[in-house]
Steps between C-alpha positions, in 0.01 A plus 500: 500500500630844407621705798332838510526810720180508713466873442495445124190287545303788648315716248398852584136550584334830586251328733573511875257287700343656808481297820178297518332511840335164427829329417525140621794282599503364147603848377822521711714536189332828393734732706798331339342550158442868572862547611624333181278726291631810680859384449426443133353851474818644654731303268294549184320835529232585245630697203488880515413691189804685353312829509441455871874434559595817318240698691630362833860591408399853397301541820805397703720748313247780546474422869878514534532832319209644695645418842872556444642795688721749325831487693808712447789266573733796542277675753447180697871419486590846624277445802646158566871564443585686818762761565803276455430366152797696365756296695328179400537603134873563563527138620305370199700703250837402647435126485334526158826655378705216651401169338798337675330568836164352403427156643473229228227237509752223570780568748686292757486573870859621522473716188173647624661601829786676328260672261293633793816633659591676172144636474526649847841649432373644169199660669710669769832574334407551136139620499575707810183393682577471873201333667649497850478877525120476486449217752455733793445843340255415220370142536238535223779583254702204617208261451434646155858408407455155652185439292678600180806292584280197577340530155847468345567181696335399825827349625665836438224671694540267798879532496465879507249464782740285705773762459295808572163408660642235734874531563514875438172583674597294806811715540295821459200400709651288775836678532599847608704786347831319538374213285360727231826700486706183463291293262266723297732582210625144460146362496388768257782447248500118538849476656330354807275229363304350784254243629202495737557194720177451691342171384642178644460137407254440783348848537357749249182679592562447874786747528493494878587130480834559320785294646812684382674637809697824557693520827705799622862460601593803720868402500534567125199733455357263238187304426540132421256366240423127515272263313379303801385192306423387144148642529651844550684504166394814312312379192377652172722805554506708181845621380670251734601221259712712267508878530438610860773652716296588809190363670255649744469201735201471729590319822398470864714734713627322810668703773682385813328610821596505865191318619449125541398460135844591375375586149206716396313476165441855373304388193572513128738773381672574169879499443720592203719198430768506225490168312758552222823695467443831319812460286540128438130404534613197702267366769610632839609271790214343692248566220379199299303568180315254282284542190125426538507387136248504219154629592152490347554862390715808561818315408675828435510551878790324674329360809737344751521344844724646773648337808696700759761342726612750767517790258618811684376846401559842664243625752418784258362244256185466711225694323408683818203724427273311738753351742870546577775332697768707678870427519437345842229271362201694638184497288290815445186566298228758479253209471437316825420146384622240250160502329504878453854492358404210271190683375710814429761297316246329273306820455804661333520210251145539367628665180569157351133410519399833352734437205375147440135607490583779253733286285257206497238718339764604244537132410123470473491799263748333265319168511148639440629725224647204310188286556252770396690603188532142385135422579392795289719380213434128511192392308332165538161361383195715449144481362455250213619642164619815676855625572672376815472724802753615758531263796442799727150520351415173677328553832716234666815682399365835618416334833865389534671824407275800553463471881876450509551818300268680741695364795825623346361852499367460852840381627671787319318763702514302825880450480548865406312587819728265692808675356360838606436374856848345516661827386295686763617252762868548409464876536274529806580183702149544639409191707151471356626522141768242579236258629279572202778433248608186678153340476417639155831388349459150647146470359567642154824307457320175584186573297662645185779243472259206550263640239781567253639147542165346409444748218829416327386144444162619373669739258719217373199275447301777330771522234482130420805328359679825418483593869716195564786628286778634725551797271151626594616527865215349699719216624782722623260758644310229687809325633684818596198653669394190690733563795341843551238308701763384745780749556464815708245301695300193403160610374304284744698644792454857375124454468493379859675822601224697327232293674670546838514874449132508402407318818711742702325796334161332550570471872621860524195622309274378778737629769508851355856478366648664190482307175771506235419684179451181298221375725303825519190341356474275804462801726275690262238241424559158647177513697297551184690222324427258781128577511250291307511555121230725360247269329415774248850583380580126497261479205610805302636379169515807278825569316537848656477349847744216429751742345470745786840507680319543831318169456822326391709631787224434753478138375876447538508657846188319615664169416819598685308615808294183511816288470674704769213474744447129443864403530533703821208303645650168383842578643349594835300176508785265398765664717317373814578140405793525258693800631602797291725317252262209456204733444698699242590183312140376517382826336795549264317471168235740628775745599665482159166566328448799731841646408441457127153655527643800682778552243245479219302776676809721516582432135147589385497817711822621340377410153180698552703799620723476191195491271347806663831690488563442130480835319435373148131403446567221248772346717276532806219317315737219403636470854145498639411213273810305604439578868139377477621173347759455777239561769213292359725212397629476857147515639384230260799277586389501863126519433437207737609710796259779409216257435555318830435819700225629268708802401419418136169350396490232222380742233773747592764227486383408153514869395857531635604196297343631181645847543848356570491310172382812317780711658751237387371551147524879531854487640594265215401780259766730642747232605764612250485858623516383862817295454658764276451751781755300707748649253720191470706514178561183300861487620364481856229236450740309265245240390439455125132420558460813714622763254302822463497474118295198404657499154840406647397225741507190283779626274737543796385177657573299186841664465591393852453134414697532178261573211 
């Protein structure tokens, strides 16, 4: 008997049988028959008259032209670029003029490391751009340089960050005038290449658990640095394996006392430790250096492991801003406890998180630009006997990329706000601003880097097979960026810090305390957020209402307030039986959701402010559209939460979903203008499928493979 596909045996029939209320047991096969008929209808739809197809296509085109906004890319770009775009263009132009300093697609680990060193030397000594001079005096300018440098090569960006944001900034922020006078020029001109030796084999995020020991020898007026055990080996230390000459080493300071204890633990402090000879570059006595080897990404950065065996350094090498040791071995500090000194020390290192949040969005800009440009160019399928259509015309593709494009804009304004707050903190040293920046940088770093990491894979997938070609950059961008979720604080740990700060502010709110700037909305309207939802507004489904920024922001803040109140109740309940740590662990997922919800509220608030402040009407209309998509997409993604508390009625939920899909379609219509407004030249994106001129894409691509 001939083998046949069962589906081929099903002929299409326009008749769909209705359920029969008098159906008997003998008719049990009827539901199966109906399902087969429906499947057949799906696989073999009835023919559509050609005239109807043409009419549908024309209607779609008319709808698109009728709803598309008129956007001036130049006006929008001018609003987006910021005040330091000129120095970014100097970076772009220098490396565009130096093909020998551009990172090839295929390069070995050792060659990549040497290339990154030459890139850094070229930036500082040839292009004359001196980033270190802006670290303290103009942080926003420094981070603008870092974003541009990271677009040249992310390994180059991280290597520069190790030299200036970590090693250099630790000397400036944790040391005093004597350290700045001695080291500033050498750090600035790259004579004093350095490392930031905090992370150990057994300890990363838990800095207070570090096991490297620094003891003071009053006979020689020296500190002795020791790696107490294998778990205390400094690990993943950038610049250590090949190029570094100094390291800021974080260690527990142990001092001899006259009491019965004999030795007193003064907490973690930072010390400048030379690791290589300045002239010969030989490893110094007592210092053992090994290469951490090939990594998943960022192989242009020479990460190494450091062990110290009784390495002696002068007493002046203690970075003594928050605590000092006299010649006689007496400890003094303006801060009374170990915890206060530790908080002050970490507070001065927050710039790394600020830079990662900002730079991560720069990576997202490059990725979404490549994906959108290719998706507009690539054509595939279409109505029968009609030309193929752009893959970005498919709703599924719009759903992948348009909310991501909206998020990129949202993160742009949120991270700019973070830069402004950080600059204010560096100038004022106001305690409230310091606390605000600490929590905001932790939350934005965690949220933006996690979102970008997921988005890079989606961008790769949205470009199909061509997204898999190394020359189109998604692989290197994804691998190089992946560690952003871990260093400068693991994202899960950072979100817990945000949640802990929210709970602290929640408690102070009800005790009449002062709330930090970021949490103002808790003070202003938490009571209204925690009241029962209005059954009338829960049903409003008009477009004007759903696109009202007040509704959007209220929805975000309502969710955060509900999460905050409920987790506070849960923690209080569980702590009775499990203790504080056990209760925290029991509620951990709830706490992480709370932190993310709060950060989303802050992001939306800053986006709304940016829309309202935009002076150009056409740009403001485009930004409003993008902002609405960001807000409604986030609400729809968590619609279950809103439905569970009756904040959104079923009809309203359905309206939010429909409007989100429509906004995706509208944003698609101006997607080219939106990515062009990022003002990333082709020599910056460096992906053949992401070129601005569609005429050149395939021609360059074919040339690369040898045609």
